[in-house]
Residue, then its C-alpha position, 0 to 999 in steps of 0.5 A: m084326406q077328406v071324404i065328402d058324401n052326397y057331393l052332388p044334389e041327387e038331380i045333377f048325379k043321377p043322369i050323370q051315372t045314367m050316362i056312365l053306366s049305360d049300355g051306350f057309354p064308350w069304354y076303352w080297353n086298358d091292358a093294365k090297371s097298375t103299372y107293371e112293377n107295382y101291381s100286385c095282382n094275377d097278371l091276368d087280372n090287371f086289367q080295366l076298362t077306362h074313359r078318358f074325359y081329360d088328358q094331357y090338360s085337354k078335352c077329349s071326350t063329348a060325355n058331359i061331366d062339367q057339372i062335376i067339374v064346376k063343383l070341383n072348381p080346378q085351376a087346371i085340369v091334368r087328367i079325369k078318367a073314368n075307371l070300370n072294373p068288372k065283378t070278380t069272385k073275390i076281392i082283387k087289390y090291384g097295387f099301390h101306386v100314384d096317379t101322376h108324377i106331378n104334384c097336384k090334387t086327385a079326388i076320386y068320385y064314386l059312381n056305383t056302391n058296391n063292396g070295392y074299396t080305395e085303400f091307401k098305403n098307410g091302411e085307410r080305406v075308402e069304401s065305394v058308395e055312390n055319389r062319395m067324393v074322396f080328396f087327397e094328395s096326388q104322391l099319396e099312394h092308393t090302390g082300387t080293388s075290384c068288388t064282388n057284390q055288383k057286376r062292376r066298380v065304376v070311379i071318375n078320378f080326377n087328377y088337377f090343380 
């Protein structure tokens, strides 16, 4: 696992953050944060809002995150998806999972700082700090959480070769 703080220069990061955190950015209901078999939270908490940039190797959004993709320099994109988890009264861990059963790379890009985190099955945690990127093998089980000190926790998840 590799964690890089200040992944993008501020002049590139801020417009992307502003776009995705704006009230005009399209978010879509996802009835489960984690698969039914693996979730560890109350069923009423097992949801999130998502925005798919790429899915099944194809672009499916007009939102421009090209400068992140250029820096990532993937050979192929399996999926890129933003996840928004609303504030909760206590931190909720959603359940360990892998994003894809394809043996590729995963990266999580944090868009806002909050007290949520990504936890790996081995116990390691990566705190949600804006403009931070964590890289790991796609088969490494992990879980996201909610946050309690901001209105939302927002990340972009990359699965790529």
